[in-house]
N, C-alpha and C positions, 0 to 999 in steps of 0.2 A: 334542133337543140342549139344551145349556145355553149361554147367551150372557152373557158378562161385560160389564157396563156400569159402569165405575168411574172414580174419579179417582186410582187407585193409581199410574199410570205403569208402564212396563215396565223401568225401571232401578232398581227397588227390589225387596225380597223379597216384597212383599205379594201381588201377583198370583200369584206362584209358590206361596205358602203356601195361598191359596184353591184353586188348582188341585190341590194335594196333598190338601186336604180333600175336594174333589169326587171325586178319583180313589179315595180310600179308601172312600167311600160309594156311588159309582156308577162303577165301574172301566171299564165298557164304553161309557159315555156320551160322545159328542163334546162337547168344551168349546171354544168359540170366543170370541176377544176381539172384541166388537163395537166397544167404545171403551174405552181405558184411560187417556186423557189429558184427561178432563173437567176443567173449571176447579174447583179445590178450593173447598169451602165454598159452592158455588152450586147447591143442589139444584133450585131452581125453574127456572133456565135449563136445566139438564141434562134436566129433565122434558119440556121442549118438544122437545129433540132426540130423546129416547127415543120420544116419540109419532111423530115424523117417520120414524124408522127401523124402528118395530115391524112395519109391514105387510110387510116383506121376509121375516119369519120365518114358518115353517110353523105350522099349528095344533098345539098341544101343546108348543111350545117354551117353555123356562123362561128368563126373564131374571133374572139375579142382579145387582141394582142397588145400588151403594154410592157415594153422596156423602153423608157422614154426619157433619157437624161436631158434632152433638149426641150422638154415640155414648156409651153408658153413662149418659145422662141420662134424663129422663122420656118422651121420644118413644117411641112404640110400634113394635115390629118387626112388619111386616105382610106378608101375602100378598094379592095381587090376582089375580082371574081376570077377564079381559076379552078379548073377541073370540077366544075359544078358546085364549088363551095365558096363561101364568102369570108373575107378577112378584113378586119377593121383595125387600124393602128397607125402609128406615125411613119412618116417617110424618112427613115434613118437606116435602112438596110434590113430591118426586121422582116419585111414581107418579100424582099427581092429574090430570095432563093426559091420560094414557092412559085413566084411569077416566072422566073427564069427556066424552071423545069416543067412548066405546064405547056401543053400544046397550044393553048390560047389563053391570054390573060387580058383582062380589061380593068382599067383603073378609073376611079372617080375621086374627086376632091370634095371633102366635106366643107361646105360653105356656110351652112346654117350655124347660128350661134344661139345657144340657149340663154334664157334670161339669167340663169345662174351658171356662170362659167368661171370657175376658179382658174387662176393663171397656172396653178401647179397640180391640178387634178383633172386633166382632160379624160382620163380613163373613166371617171364617174360621170362627168358633165357633158362630154362630147362623144366619146366612143361608145359608151353604154347605150345611150338613146338610139344611135344609128344601128348598133348590133340588134337591139330589140326590134326595131322597125324591119330590118331585113329578115329576122327570124319569123316575124309575123306575116311575111309575104309581100311587103311593100318594096318597090324598086328604089334604088338609090336616088333617082331623080325626083321621086315622090317624097323623099325624106330629108331633103336639104343637101344633096350632093350633085355635082355636075361631072360629065366625062372629063378625064384628065389625060393628056398625052404624056406618057412616061415611057421611055425606051425600055423594052424588055430584052435583056441579053442573057445568054446562058451563064450560069454561075458555077465555076468549078468547085470540086470538093475542097474543104478547108482543112489543111494539115495542122490542126491545132486542137487543144482541149476546148470543148464547147459546153460541157456540163459535168458537175461532180455530184454524185448521188450520196445518200446518207450512209452507204457502206464504204465510201471512199473510192468507188470505181470512177474512172474518168472516160466519159464519152468523147469521141473525136468527131470532127466534121468529115471524116473519110468514110465513104461507103465501101463496106467490105467487098462487095461484088466487083468493085473496080480495082481491087488489089490482086496481084497474082498469088496463087496458092503458096503458102509457106513464106510470104513476105515477112521481113523483120522490120519492126518500127523502133525508132530511137527517140528518146525523150530525156532531157536533162543528163545527157552523157551515158544513159543506160540503153542497152539493146534488149528488146523484148521479142521473144519468139511467139508464133501463133499457136494457140491450142483450141480445142473444140469447146471445152467447158472447164469449170473450176477444178473438179475432182480428178481431172486428167493429170494434174501436177501435184507435187508435194505441198503441204501447208507452208505458207510463207513465200512461195515462188511467184514472181511477177511474170506476166504474159499479156498478150492481147487476144481478143476473140471477136467474132461477129455477134453482136448483141441482138436482142429480139426485134429491134427496129431496123436492122440491117447496117448499123454503124460499127466501125472498128472501135472497140472499147478496151481500155487499159485496166488491168486488175491485178490483185494479189489474192491467191487462194487463202481464204479465211483471214484476210488482212485488208489493209487500206493502201492502195497505191498512191492515193493523195498524200498520206502522211509519209509513206516510205520514200517518195521522190520529191516531196515538198511541191506538189503540183498546184497550179491555179488556172482558172479559166483564161484562155488566151495563150497559154504556153505552147510553143511550137512543137510539132511532131515531125520527125524525119522518116521518109520512106527509104529504107536501106537496101531493098532488094532481097533476094532469096539466099 
């Protein structure tokens, strides 16, 4: 399967255009929207969410990843093979968390250039053809990519907001398993206690919990922590101890 992980949104033509390109080159391949509303221009934060969600995908899955504010510039177009899965996207931090947490990671640089290559839409014209080729079983070297030497270094958790969902909950780049029990988190001058789930607290109470992807998530029971604390992606989160 091919999994789309982008900041395109679903109310614009961009996701649809990428899907058309994938259907052209891999018409039998399932294409799923893993996430289409990542924060624009924030590839590092998106990379921590990508790492948290990747384990749900089967071996051989291909992630087409686009949060690419430097599109058309000097950043490299890359392919990553890690934990039996493929990732296609720009070299801007978006893929580094997955690589840094994998036992083994191999990088390739996409060198092939399609006859139609928009300076501003590499997701459709460069990344989609490569993702389709990989999903159909072709090797990167057979599809216009060459091995690329890129240092793989461990990436620590990110003490910041990385994603805001439609309920106003705020995911962080902190893995809950790495936090001591009953840790308090601070954000924008507020201290949040840990709870197991929403209904453990009164309506309107702010807290943090371990979400279904293993991340520390900030929330308000039956409310929006985003609005209550005026949060944005990238806002720092403090680990205050127990």
